[in-house]
C-alpha positions, -999 to 999 in steps of 0.1 A, spaced: 100 -714 -470 92 -706 -433 113 -729 -410 98 -731 -373 129 -750 -360 153 -722 -373 126 -698 -355 132 -715 -322 168 -716 -331 170 -679 -333 152 -673 -304 174 -698 -281 206 -681 -294 192 -644 -283 186 -654 -247 225 -675 -249 208 -706 -248 220 -741 -262 193 -755 -287 181 -790 -287 157 -807 -309 160 -843 -316 146 -863 -342 131 -885 -314 120 -873 -277 147 -891 -261 175 -881 -277 168 -845 -262 176 -862 -232 207 -881 -241 219 -846 -252 214 -830 -220 235 -861 -200 262 -865 -227 266 -828 -241 256 -802 -217 280 -782 -195 279 -773 -159 255 -744 -154 243 -746 -191 211 -735 -204 195 -746 -229 158 -745 -250 148 -780 -260 120 -792 -282 102 -821 -286 93 -830 -326 66 -809 -341 30 -824 -347 16 -807 -379 -15 -804 -394 -25 -783 -424 -50 -757 -432 -58 -760 -472 -78 -736 -498 -86 -749 -532 -61 -778 -529 -30 -757 -517 -18 -750 -479 -25 -717 -465 -10 -723 -427 2 -752 -404 -8 -756 -370 18 -770 -348 19 -787 -314 50 -793 -294 62 -792 -260 90 -765 -250 116 -770 -223 137 -744 -207 165 -760 -186 197 -759 -169 227 -787 -157 226 -781 -123 251 -793 -95 267 -819 -114 291 -824 -84 259 -831 -59 268 -803 -38 232 -796 -30 218 -830 -34 222 -838 1 203 -806 15 171 -811 35 153 -786 13 113 -785 9 98 -781 -27 95 -745 -23 130 -741 -11 141 -759 -44 116 -744 -65 132 -706 -53 168 -715 -55 166 -735 -88 134 -727 -107 127 -689 -106 153 -683 -131 141 -706 -155 103 -698 -147 112 -659 -159 134 -672 -191 106 -689 -200 82 -661 -196 102 -638 -215 102 -666 -246 64 -669 -243 59 -629 -244 83 -626 -274 61 -653 -291 30 -631 -288 47 -600 -302 59 -625 -334 48 -616 -370 62 -649 -379 42 -674 -359 5 -669 -340 1 -689 -308 -32 -704 -306 -50 -717 -273 -31 -711 -240 5 -726 -233 2 -744 -200 35 -742 -182 49 -769 -157 81 -772 -135 102 -805 -131 132 -808 -107 158 -832 -118 142 -836 -148 157 -865 -174 188 -869 -150 193 -859 -111 211 -826 -127 189 -811 -147 160 -785 -143 135 -776 -164 103 -757 -171 83 -769 -198 57 -754 -217 27 -774 -241 25 -748 -270 7 -748 -300 10 -724 -328 4 -714 -366 26 -703 -395 24 -693 -432 45 -719 -450 49 -691 -476 64 -667 -454 105 -666 -450 124 -667 -417 132 -635 -403 173 -621 -403 193 -638 -379 197 -625 -342 230 -605 -335 259 -629 -327 282 -625 -297 316 -618 -303 344 -635 -282 381 -627 -271 408 -625 -301 430 -650 -299 468 -655 -320 471 -619 -312 509 -609 -323 526 -573 -334 506 -572 -366 474 -592 -369 450 -612 -345 421 -636 -352 384 -620 -345 360 -648 -328 323 -651 -322 297 -678 -316 283 -694 -345 248 -691 -354 224 -706 -381 231 -682 -405 245 -680 -442 276 -659 -436 292 -631 -413 301 -594 -416 332 -581 -398 345 -546 -388 373 -535 -374 384 -503 -361 405 -480 -341 376 -460 -322 344 -477 -303 322 -454 -324 339 -471 -357 344 -446 -377 379 -448 -382 378 -485 -399 403 -507 -408 378 -535 -422 347 -531 -432 319 -550 -439 341 -578 -445 323 -609 -457 336 -639 -438 315 -664 -452 300 -689 -429 330 -690 -403 330 -682 -366 367 -667 -370 386 -641 -393 420 -633 -397 429 -595 -397 463 -585 -406 480 -556 -415 477 -537 -381 497 -515 -362 522 -528 -332 510 -517 -299 474 -505 -308 442 -509 -298 416 -523 -322 377 -528 -317 357 -552 -338 320 -564 -341 302 -588 -363 267 -594 -381 250 -623 -393 230 -624 -428 208 -650 -444 190 -646 -475 160 -626 -456 183 -600 -443 211 -588 -422 210 -589 -380 221 -559 -359 257 -556 -345 275 -576 -321 290 -565 -289 323 -552 -291 356 -570 -287 386 -550 -279 422 -565 -291 455 -548 -286 485 -561 -306 520 -565 -287 
Protein backbone atom coordinates (compact mmCIF):
# COMPACT_ATOMS: atom_id res chain seq x y z
CA UNK A 1 0.00 0.00 0.00
CA UNK A 2 1.33 3.42 -0.98
CA UNK A 3 2.41 5.66 1.93
CA UNK A 4 2.41 9.35 0.90
CA UNK A 5 4.18 10.45 4.10
CA UNK A 6 7.06 8.08 3.36
CA UNK A 7 7.12 9.43 -0.20
CA UNK A 8 7.78 12.96 1.04
CA UNK A 9 10.19 11.80 3.71
CA UNK A 10 12.28 10.22 0.95
CA UNK A 11 12.20 13.53 -0.95
CA UNK A 12 13.48 15.31 2.16
CA UNK A 13 16.27 12.76 2.55
CA UNK A 14 17.30 13.16 -1.09
CA UNK A 15 17.61 16.92 -0.52
CA UNK A 16 19.50 16.45 2.80
CA UNK A 17 16.62 18.03 4.72
CA UNK A 18 15.17 17.15 8.12
CA UNK A 19 11.62 15.82 7.67
CA UNK A 20 8.90 17.13 10.01
CA UNK A 21 5.37 15.74 10.03
CA UNK A 22 3.41 16.41 13.21
CA UNK A 23 0.10 14.79 14.03
CA UNK A 24 -1.13 18.34 14.70
CA UNK A 25 0.03 21.47 12.85
CA UNK A 26 1.38 23.15 16.00
CA UNK A 27 3.68 20.18 16.65
CA UNK A 28 5.62 21.02 13.47
CA UNK A 29 6.42 24.46 14.81
CA UNK A 30 7.38 23.16 18.24
CA UNK A 31 9.90 20.84 16.58
CA UNK A 32 11.48 23.73 14.67
CA UNK A 33 11.94 25.62 17.91
CA UNK A 34 13.20 22.77 20.10
CA UNK A 35 15.09 20.37 17.87
CA UNK A 36 16.59 22.08 14.82
CA UNK A 37 20.24 23.09 14.83
CA UNK A 38 21.58 26.37 13.53
CA UNK A 39 21.59 26.40 9.73
CA UNK A 40 19.65 23.13 9.48
CA UNK A 41 17.13 22.88 6.66
CA UNK A 42 13.83 21.04 6.85
CA UNK A 43 10.84 19.91 4.84
CA UNK A 44 7.68 20.16 6.91
CA UNK A 45 4.10 19.16 6.16
CA UNK A 46 0.68 19.83 7.61
CA UNK A 47 -1.33 16.66 8.29
CA UNK A 48 -3.06 15.45 5.14
CA UNK A 49 -6.70 16.07 4.28
CA UNK A 50 -7.76 13.19 2.00
CA UNK A 51 -10.81 12.43 -0.12
CA UNK A 52 -11.34 9.11 -1.86
CA UNK A 53 -12.65 8.30 -5.35
CA UNK A 54 -14.67 5.09 -5.48
CA UNK A 55 -15.61 2.67 -8.24
CA UNK A 56 -18.06 -0.18 -7.53
CA UNK A 57 -17.52 0.14 -3.80
CA UNK A 58 -13.71 0.21 -3.82
CA UNK A 59 -11.37 3.19 -3.49
CA UNK A 60 -9.41 3.74 -6.70
CA UNK A 61 -7.52 6.87 -5.70
CA UNK A 62 -7.08 9.42 -2.96
CA UNK A 63 -6.83 13.20 -3.43
CA UNK A 64 -4.72 14.90 -0.80
CA UNK A 65 -4.49 18.54 0.22
CA UNK A 66 -1.62 19.69 2.39
CA UNK A 67 0.87 22.51 2.96
CA UNK A 68 4.57 21.95 2.37
CA UNK A 69 7.17 24.07 4.15
CA UNK A 70 10.82 24.29 3.15
CA UNK A 71 12.69 26.16 5.83
CA UNK A 72 15.95 26.81 7.57
CA UNK A 73 16.90 27.71 11.11
CA UNK A 74 18.56 31.07 10.73
CA UNK A 75 20.63 33.39 12.90
CA UNK A 76 19.94 32.01 16.39
CA UNK A 77 22.52 34.36 17.87
CA UNK A 78 20.68 37.40 16.53
CA UNK A 79 23.64 38.49 14.42
CA UNK A 80 21.45 39.97 11.70
CA UNK A 81 18.31 40.79 13.67
CA UNK A 82 19.31 44.40 14.23
CA UNK A 83 20.24 45.14 10.61
CA UNK A 84 18.19 47.85 8.92
CA UNK A 85 17.19 45.83 5.86
CA UNK A 86 14.39 46.23 3.38
CA UNK A 87 12.10 43.28 2.70
CA UNK A 88 13.86 42.76 -0.65
CA UNK A 89 17.27 42.64 1.03
CA UNK A 90 16.01 40.07 3.51
CA UNK A 91 14.53 38.03 0.68
CA UNK A 92 17.75 38.14 -1.34
CA UNK A 93 19.90 37.15 1.62
CA UNK A 94 17.69 34.58 3.26
CA UNK A 95 15.00 33.19 1.00
CA UNK A 96 16.39 32.79 -2.52
CA UNK A 97 17.97 29.48 -1.54
CA UNK A 98 14.71 28.20 -0.05
CA UNK A 99 12.67 29.33 -3.06
CA UNK A 100 15.00 27.48 -5.43
CA UNK A 101 14.80 24.38 -3.24
CA UNK A 102 11.00 24.43 -3.22
CA UNK A 103 10.93 24.80 -7.00
CA UNK A 104 13.29 21.82 -7.35
CA UNK A 105 11.00 19.71 -5.14
CA UNK A 106 7.90 20.72 -7.11
CA UNK A 107 9.69 19.94 -10.37
CA UNK A 108 10.50 16.45 -9.09
CA UNK A 109 6.82 15.95 -8.19
CA UNK A 110 5.74 16.82 -11.72
CA UNK A 111 7.89 13.99 -13.04
CA UNK A 112 6.76 11.46 -10.42
CA UNK A 113 5.08 8.20 -11.38
CA UNK A 114 3.80 7.69 -7.81
CA UNK A 115 1.70 10.80 -7.30
CA UNK A 116 -0.02 13.24 -9.68
CA UNK A 117 -0.15 16.93 -8.80
CA UNK A 118 -3.60 18.43 -9.37
CA UNK A 119 -4.48 22.10 -9.74
CA UNK A 120 -1.83 24.77 -9.38
CA UNK A 121 0.61 24.74 -6.44
CA UNK A 122 0.66 28.12 -4.67
CA UNK A 123 3.97 29.29 -3.22
CA UNK A 124 4.23 31.89 -0.47
CA UNK A 125 7.13 33.09 1.65
CA UNK A 126 7.49 33.85 5.34
CA UNK A 127 10.38 35.56 7.10
CA UNK A 128 10.67 34.69 10.81
CA UNK A 129 7.93 32.08 10.58
CA UNK A 130 7.12 30.12 13.79
CA UNK A 131 9.85 31.98 15.67
CA UNK A 132 12.25 34.83 14.94
CA UNK A 133 14.98 32.52 13.66
CA UNK A 134 13.17 30.31 11.16
CA UNK A 135 12.47 31.31 7.54
CA UNK A 136 10.26 29.26 5.23
CA UNK A 137 8.84 29.01 1.74
CA UNK A 138 5.38 27.45 1.86
CA UNK A 139 3.30 25.76 -0.81
CA UNK A 140 -0.37 24.80 -0.89
CA UNK A 141 -0.32 21.45 -2.68
CA UNK A 142 -2.91 18.93 -3.86
CA UNK A 143 -2.14 15.55 -5.40
CA UNK A 144 -3.66 12.14 -6.06
CA UNK A 145 -2.23 8.67 -5.53
CA UNK A 146 -3.28 5.07 -6.07
CA UNK A 147 -3.54 3.25 -2.72
CA UNK A 148 -2.78 -0.08 -4.41
CA UNK A 149 0.63 1.06 -5.64
CA UNK A 150 3.80 0.51 -3.62
CA UNK A 151 6.35 3.12 -2.61
CA UNK A 152 9.52 3.13 -4.66
CA UNK A 153 12.87 1.96 -3.36
CA UNK A 154 14.47 4.34 -0.84
CA UNK A 155 16.88 7.04 -1.99
CA UNK A 156 20.61 6.47 -1.74
CA UNK A 157 21.81 6.99 1.83
CA UNK A 158 24.61 9.35 2.81
CA UNK A 159 27.72 7.63 4.15
CA UNK A 160 29.64 9.53 6.83
CA UNK A 161 33.12 9.24 8.35
CA UNK A 162 34.29 5.99 9.90
CA UNK A 163 34.79 5.79 13.65
CA UNK A 164 36.63 3.59 16.18
CA UNK A 165 39.49 3.00 13.73
CA UNK A 166 42.22 0.59 14.89
CA UNK A 167 44.92 -1.42 13.13
CA UNK A 168 42.50 -4.15 12.07
CA UNK A 169 38.98 -2.73 12.15
CA UNK A 170 36.71 0.32 11.95
CA UNK A 171 33.05 1.18 12.19
CA UNK A 172 31.40 2.25 8.93
CA UNK A 173 28.66 4.83 9.45
CA UNK A 174 25.82 6.37 7.43
CA UNK A 175 22.75 8.51 7.95
CA UNK A 176 19.60 6.55 8.71
CA UNK A 177 16.66 6.56 6.26
CA UNK A 178 13.14 5.18 6.22
CA UNK A 179 14.32 1.78 4.99
CA UNK A 180 14.15 -1.86 5.97
CA UNK A 181 17.92 -2.21 5.97
CA UNK A 182 21.27 -1.49 4.34
CA UNK A 183 23.89 -3.31 2.26
CA UNK A 184 27.57 -2.48 2.82
CA UNK A 185 30.54 -2.80 0.44
CA UNK A 186 34.16 -2.33 1.55
CA UNK A 187 37.07 -2.40 -0.90
CA UNK A 188 40.72 -1.46 -1.26
CA UNK A 189 40.06 0.52 -4.47
CA UNK A 190 37.60 3.26 -5.40
CA UNK A 191 36.13 1.18 -8.23
CA UNK A 192 35.16 -1.53 -5.72
CA UNK A 193 36.73 -4.29 -7.78
CA UNK A 194 38.87 -5.54 -4.87
CA UNK A 195 36.12 -6.17 -2.35
CA UNK A 196 36.80 -7.01 1.28
CA UNK A 197 33.09 -6.88 2.21
CA UNK A 198 30.53 -7.50 -0.52
CA UNK A 199 26.83 -6.71 -0.15
CA UNK A 200 26.78 -7.29 3.61
CA UNK A 201 23.25 -7.03 5.01
CA UNK A 202 23.59 -4.77 8.04
CA UNK A 203 19.93 -4.88 9.01
CA UNK A 204 18.19 -1.67 10.04
CA UNK A 205 21.27 -0.07 11.57
CA UNK A 206 23.20 3.04 10.61
CA UNK A 207 26.61 1.47 11.28
CA UNK A 208 28.57 -1.75 10.87
CA UNK A 209 31.78 -3.03 12.43
CA UNK A 210 34.29 -4.08 9.75
CA UNK A 211 36.96 -6.48 11.08
CA UNK A 212 39.88 -8.57 9.86
CA UNK A 213 41.60 -5.67 8.09
CA UNK A 214 45.29 -5.06 7.34
CA UNK A 215 47.36 -2.53 9.28
CA UNK A 216 48.12 0.79 7.55
CA UNK A 217 45.81 0.14 4.62
CA UNK A 218 43.37 2.48 2.86
CA UNK A 219 39.83 1.16 2.56
CA UNK A 220 36.72 2.55 0.89
CA UNK A 221 33.10 1.89 1.78
CA UNK A 222 29.64 2.63 0.42
CA UNK A 223 26.11 1.57 1.36
CA UNK A 224 22.72 0.99 -0.27
CA UNK A 225 19.31 1.15 1.41
CA UNK A 226 16.57 -1.38 0.70
CA UNK A 227 12.89 -1.93 1.40
CA UNK A 228 10.21 -4.33 0.20
CA UNK A 229 10.08 -2.56 -3.17
CA UNK A 230 13.75 -2.50 -4.08
CA UNK A 231 17.26 -1.24 -3.39
CA UNK A 232 18.65 2.27 -3.74
CA UNK A 233 21.69 3.31 -5.68
CA UNK A 234 25.08 3.50 -4.01
CA UNK A 235 25.85 6.15 -1.45
CA UNK A 236 28.87 8.41 -1.64
CA UNK A 237 32.22 6.71 -0.95
CA UNK A 238 34.06 7.16 2.36
CA UNK A 239 37.77 6.55 2.90
CA UNK A 240 39.10 4.91 6.09
CA UNK A 241 42.77 4.18 6.83
CA UNK A 242 43.69 1.60 9.44
CA UNK A 243 46.38 2.47 11.99
